N, C-alpha and C positions, 0 to 999 in steps of 0.2 A: 504494500499498499503507500510505502515512500522508501527512501534509500537510507541509506546506515547513514550517511553525512546529515541529513534531515535530523535524523535521532542524535547525533553527536552535535549539532548546532542548538539544538531545543536543551539538551541537557547541560550546556556551558551557559546558556542564557539563565537558568535556574529560576523559572517563570514563578515558585512556590516562596521565593525568598519573602521572611515576614508572613505568610500565611499559617493560617492553625492549621495543626495535623494532631494525630494523636487515635485513641481508641474508638473515640466516637465520628471520626471524620478523616475521613479518604480524601488524599489529592489524588486527582484522575486527568487522564489527556484521552481525547478520542482523537482518531486520526479519520479524517475522511479519505474515500478514495479518490475524490477529486477536488477540486477547488467548487465551494458553493457560492452561489450567487445571493445566498439568503441573507439579509442584514437583520442585525439587532443590535440595539445597546447594551453596553456590558456596563457592572454587572447583570446578568438573567439570572432572577431566580423563578425555582420551578419548585414547587407551583408560585404562583405569582401573590397570592393573598396568603396572609400568614407565617407561621414559621418556614423557613426555604427547606427543601428536601435537597435538592441540588441548585449549584450556583455558579454557574458560567461565569469565569474571572476574564478571559479573555479569548481572541481568536487571532492565531498566528497561521496565516497561511492555512494549511489543510490541518493543524492542530488545534483542536477544541481544549482549553485548560480552564479547571475546575475543581470544585469540591463538592463533595457528598456526604450526607450524614450517613453512618451505617445503619440502616433501613432495609426493611425488605421492599419496602414501596420506592426506595430510590432506585432500585433495580428497573423497574417498570416506567421512571422516568428517562434514565437514561437508553432504554430501549425506544425510547421516543425521538431520539435526537437524528434518527434518518429519516422520518417525516419531516422534523424541523428543518436539515439542512437540506432535503431533497436529494443525496448521496449515500451510499453504505457507509457507516462508520465502524469502526471497532474501538472500543474502550480499555484501558488497562490504568493497573494504577501507576503511580510514578514511580513508586519505588522497582516496579517491573521496567518500566523506563531505563530508569539508572542503571539497572543490572545489563539491558541490551545495549547501553550506551559503553560500559565496562567492559563487557565481552567484544564489542567493535574496538575498543581501542588495544585490548589485547591481542586481537587477531591481524590488527593494522601495525 
């Protein structure tokens, strides 16, 4: 869905600096299969009223950067990203992205 250089560049930018994390909040990255023309203002909170379950912090090219509360309904909200962006997407935790970036550095 993206190149190794894209992953390395994202990891180097550290988009979660200063953002909360821990057992109750997961930092995630969704990778869009291609650029999306969908536009929205960030931060985007889902649901839009009440306490957020998923918060989109930024979109950088094909990467959607965000936080989600560790709740079962968060999976459903993340599953709606393909409809929201109009392209296929896959979502991984930030720790998984960093693990991939380390493997790419070691392989190169």
